Every structure is written in structure tokens, then in C-alpha cells.
N, C-alpha and C positions, 0 to 999 in steps of 0.2 A: 503494499499499499504506500502511496506517494505521502509524504509528510505534509503536515497542513500548511506550514509555510511556502511550500513548493506551489500547491493547489492555489493558495492565495494570490501568488504573484500572477496567476493566469488571467487576472483581471485587466491586464493591459491589453491581452488577446481580444477581450470581449469587449473593452472600450475602442479599440480599433475597428472592430466589426460594428458596433452603434455608427461611429463615425463613418465609414463607409458607405452605408446602406443610406445614412441622412445625407450624405453628399452626393449618392448618386439622384437622390429626389431632387436636391437643388440643382443639380447638372442638367436635370430635365425639364425642371419647371420655371426657372429664371434665366432670362435672356442674357446671353454671354456679353451683350453690349451694354448691360446695366451700369449706370454712373450713380455714385452715391457720394454727395458731398464732395462732387468735383474728381472721386476718383473711381476709374474702370474697375468696380468690382466684380464684373461680369468675367475678367479674364481669369480670374481665380476659379472659376467654376466649368473650366473646359477639359477638365482631366476624370470624366466619368469612366472611361477604359482603365485608367490607373487604379480606379476603385475597385474593379471588379478583379484585377491582377491581384490587388491585396486580398481581396476575398480568398483566390486560390490559394494562395500561401498560406493565410490563415485556417483555411479550411485543412489542407494537409497536415498542419501541426496539430490541430485540435482532434481531427477523426484518430491520426495516429495516437496522440496522447490517450484518447477516451478508451480506444480498443487495446491498448497494452495496458490500461489500469482496470480493465474490466476483468471479469473471472468468465464469463460464459463467451467463449471464442468461436462457437459453432456458427457455419454460415447462415443458418436458417435465421438465428437472432441477429445475425448482422444485417442480413437483407432484411428482415422485419423492422428493425429501427429505421435503415437507411429509405427504404421506400416509403414507409408511413410518413418519414419527417419531410420527404420531398414531394411526394403526391397526395397527401390529403390535403394541406393548404392549396396545392396546385389545381386541385380539381376546382375547387370553389373559384380561382383566378380564370381558370378557361371559362367558367359559367359567368364571372362577372364580366369578361371582356367582350362576349357574345351579346349580352344584354347592354353593356354600355353602347356599342356601336349600333346594335338594333333601335336603341333609345334615340341616338343621333339622327337615324335614317328615318324615325318616325314610322317603322314596320319592321318586322322580324327579318333579318337578313339571311343569306345562304350561310349556313354553320360551317361550310367549309370542313366537312368530316375527314376527307382524306388529309388535310394539313392537321387537323386535330389528332388522327390516328399517328401520323409521323411525329408530333410533339409529346404524345403519350409515349411512343416507344424512344424518346429521346433522340431524334435524328436532327434538330433544329439548329438554325445558326443565323448570324445575321445577314441575310442575302444582299444587302444594298452594299455592303463594304467589303464582302470577301468573295471569292470565285468558287464555283462548282459546290453550292449549297446545297443541302439536300431536302430541305423543309424551310420555309419561313416562320418567325415565332409566331404562334396562334393569335389572332384578331390584332397583328401588328405591336403586340406588347414586346417590343425590342429587347428588353432586360431578361427575357426568356432565353436569350441565346446561350447564355452561359449554364444554364442548368443543363444541358447535354452533355457538356464537358464533366460537369461536377459528379453527374451520375456515372457516367462511364470509368471518372476516375476512381470511384467508389467501387465499383466491379471489377478493376484491375488491381485494386489494393489488396482485396483479399487473398487470391492465390499467391500473390508475391509476398506477402508477410508471413502468410501461414506455411509456405515451402520453402523458402529462404531464411534460415535462422539469422544470417549474419545482417545487421543493418547497413552496414557497409558495403558488404556483396549488393544488397537490395540496391542500394543507392548506384553503385556503379555500373548494375545492369540496364536499371530505368533511364539514367543519364545516357548511356551508351546507344541504347534504341532511341532515345528523344533526339540525340544528335542526327543518328541515321534518318531518322523517319523528318527531320527538318531537311536535311540533304534532297530526300525523294520530293519533300514539298516544293522545294525550288525547281525540281526538275517537273513535277507534275502536281500543281495546288489542287488539292481536294479533302474533304472532310476528314478521311480517316487518318490521312498524314499529318493534318493539323492539329488533330486530337493528340494523337502520339508525341508531337513535337511541344505540346503546350503540357503534357504529363510531366515533363522536367520541371516545369514551374511548381506545380501542384507538389511534386515528390521533394523539392527544394523544402517546402513545409514539412514534410514527413521527416526529413533528415535532421532539420533543427530542431524536432521535436524529440527525436533519438538522442541527439546531442544534450538536450536541455534534460532529459530523463537521466543521463549517464553523468551530469555535471560537468560535462565538458564544452557548454556554449560559450566558455569565455575563451576556448583555445581557438586563434587565429589558425594554426595549423590543421585543426579539424574542419574549419569553415573553407578551406581550399578546394575542397570537392563541390559543394554546391555552386560556389562562385565560378569555378573553372568551367562547371558544365554549362551554367547558365551564359557565360561570356562565348563558349564554344557554339551554343545553339543561337546567340545573338549574330556571331561571325558568320554563320551560315546564311542566316534569314536578311542578313544584309546585302547579300549578293546579286538578288534581283532586283534591290533597290539601286545598287550601283548599274546595272543593266539598264534597267528603266530610264535613268538619267541619262546615260549614255546615247539610248535611242531617242533621246528627247522628248519622253514622256512626262506629261504632268505628274507631280509628286503631291498627294493630299495627306495629310498626317491621319487622318481617320479612315482612310483607304488602302486596301492591297496596293503594292506589296509592302508599303511603309507600315501600315497599322500593325503587321505581325512582327517587324522588327520593334517596333514601340513596345508591343506586349513583353517581349522576352527582356527588351533593354530595361524597361521600368521594374521588373522583377528582379532582376541583378541590382538595380538600385535600391530597391526595399532591402534585400538581404544585406547589403554593404552598410546601408542607412541604419539598419537596426544593430548591426555589430558595433558601429561608431556610437550611436546612442547608449548602448548597453555599455561601453567603455567609459562614457561620462556619467554612469549611472542613473539613466533616465530623466537627466536634467529637464525640470519642465514638464515633463509628462503629465503628471497628475494635475497640475493646474491648467493645461490646455485640452487634454483630452479625457479624463476621467469624468467629465460631466456626461460624455457620450456612453458610459454605462447602463443609463437609464434606458437606450433605446436597443441595446445590446438582445434583450429577450424579445424583442419585435422585430428585428432586423431582416429575417428571412422574407416574412410576410409583406413589411415595409418595402422591401426590393421589388417583391413580384405584384404589388398592387397597385402602385403608384401612377402606373401607365394609364389603366383603365379609368382609375378614381380620380385622378387629377389632369394627368397630360391630355388625355381623349375626351376627358369629359366636358360635357357642355351644361349640365343640371343646375348648374348656379350661375349660369349667364345673366340670370336677373338683376343680379347685384352689380351695380354699375362701378363702383370703387374696385380697380384693380387689385390693389393691394389687400383689403378688406377680403375679396373674394379668394384670393391665394390663400390667407390665413384659414378661411373657412374650409376650403378644400383641404388644407393640411390638417386642421382637427379631425375631418372625417377620416382621412388616410391613417391618422394615428390610431383613431378609435377603432376603427376596421381592423388594423393590425393588430392591436391589443385584442380584440375579441376573437378573432379567429386564432392567433398564434397561442396567446394564453387560457383561452376557454373552449374553443371548439376542437381545437387539434388535439390538445390533451385528453378530451372526453373521449374522442373517436378513436385516438389512440388506444387508450386504457380499454375501451370496449372490445378493440379488434385484439388486444394482448389477453383480456379475461378468456375471449373466445378461443383463443390459441392455446390457452393452458389447460382449458377443459378439454380439447380435441386432445392434446397430448396424452393425458391417463388411459383416453379411450382406445387409442391407436395402440398404447402398449398393452391394455389388457387383451385387446383382439389379437396381438401377435403372440 
């Protein structure tokens, strides 16, 4: 069992999770040209993609930390936890997205069932900015693009961590595959190669978690592996950027091929930044970021619901004052996130868990 002090320090991860979710909301709902007191504050809201990459790193860390600390390491339990966590809130968001766009249109719109099926199968990605996407996020809820990556990272994690004992060997294998897939992605960009290339980002979080559990997170030598891996993937991903520039093509920060390099590079920056901040004993962290702890418990639903409830929404258009309208939308998003994440989801999860517990003894009795 981890000591109490060690567990307590994970509040920093929770605070970052709350910050990242709220930042994405601000990124999508406040114009990036916004000027306040003569200062262009909107320029600080242009990094929504960076917030998602932070989510990936945090997710890898927390999933590994939780799994290693737990007692039940069967796939059935792992799959139950991960699938209920992702899909119970997500089903509500699918319905919400459809109802929002139907309300805006004034009639029930095409439910796009095939797109819905592909989103349920976790094949979605952001089709506007990346090539060879298999499915667009359902009902234009663009933040859902990252869920497909999260889901497949979860599914890849279990066989790796249960069949390869050494954390170092796990990391070497994953990082090597990610570098190779990044090279293949440069040759033929598609969802599969992109997924495995990004797996290196998520596993950097896993490896940092391993170092933390072993008390080696202060070792610069131990950090060379994830830093070197991300640097290598970034070096591969920058190749199509140079080729596109050489060919005279326009390069936009939020579009392929610069976007993929941006994702890998910012992951590298986050890992190195965490190392530096740790070395100075997290100076200023509590003052700046600890308040976002309050949003951590609702961060997932906050992330996936703000598009239909706030960005695409028109139900509060009768409020003329734009600032008042924005705060009203935000209040609704926060209340909805609280109810779904902390009331409805736990109730449904526990209900399913109880049924699962009853079914297990019956199956054992029959056998």
C-alpha cells in the first residue's frame, strides 16, 4: 500500500486535470481576439490542443498508479472500470448532442447512426485537421476526438503491463513501437499509425508514474528514457513539416502536418517542465493551480459536455448581454457536469457493479 503522504501529493495531478478541462472550455467559448483592459487576453486561450496532450500524460500516470495500487488485476475488473468510466457519461453526451442540434434546427435531425456506431467503437478523430480519419466526432462534438485515443491506450495498457514485468522493458518496447509508427505515419498518415505514435505520449505518463512509485522521479538519469523517446518521435514528426515547407505549402499550427509535431513537442515540454518545477519544489503551484482541484471531480464530463451545452447551444439566445449569457451557459455546464459525474454516473456504475457481483456467484455455482 502506498503511504499516505505519497497519495496526498497526487493532488497536483488532480489540480492539473481540473485546470486542463476548464481551459478547454475557455478555449472553445471565448474569442481568441478578446481584449480586456487593453490587453489581448484571447491570445492565452489558443492552446486547447496542449491541454488535451496534458490530459494524455496525466491519464497514463493515473491509470498506471491506480492499477498498480489495486488488488484486483483481472481483465474483467479492469475492463469494467474503464468502460463504465468512459461510456456511461458518454452515452448521455451522445443523446445531448443530438437533442441540441435538433433543437437548433427546429426538428429532429438525421441521427447519423453509422457515425454514432463508429464513435461507440472508438474510431473517431478530428476530421477537419487530420488526414484519413475514420469517423468524425458525433454531432460535431470535436472534443470527443481524444476519447478514441484514450480508449485504445487503456486496451493496449493491460496486456503490456500484465505480460511484461519490467517497467523499463515495457517503456522501451512502447517507445520503440511509437517511434517506428511515427515513421510509418510520415510515409502513410492514417488513424492506426497516428494512434500508436501518440501512445508514446501516454506511456510517458505511465513511466513517470513508475518512477514516482519507486521514488526515482528525482533522478534525471531515469528521465532520459521518456525524454529521449519523445524527442525521437518529435524528430520524426517534423520531417513532413520540412517537406511541406520545402514544397511551398501553407503550414497552419492547428492542421496536419504541423499539428502532430506540435502534439509530440508539447508533450516533451510538459515532461521537461515538470522536472524543472519539481526541482524548485513546485514553487507557486498551490497559489496558481490548487484552486482548480474543485473542478477535478467533474473534469471528464466538463470536457465532453461543454460543446453541445455551451458552444453549439442557442437556448439562452434570448439573453442580450453576451457576458451574462456566457456565465449562464457556464453555470448550466457546471451543474450538469456535477449531476452527471458525481450523481448519475456513480449510481449507474454501482448498479451495474452490484448486478455483476450477483452474477459471479451464480456462475461459480453453475460451474
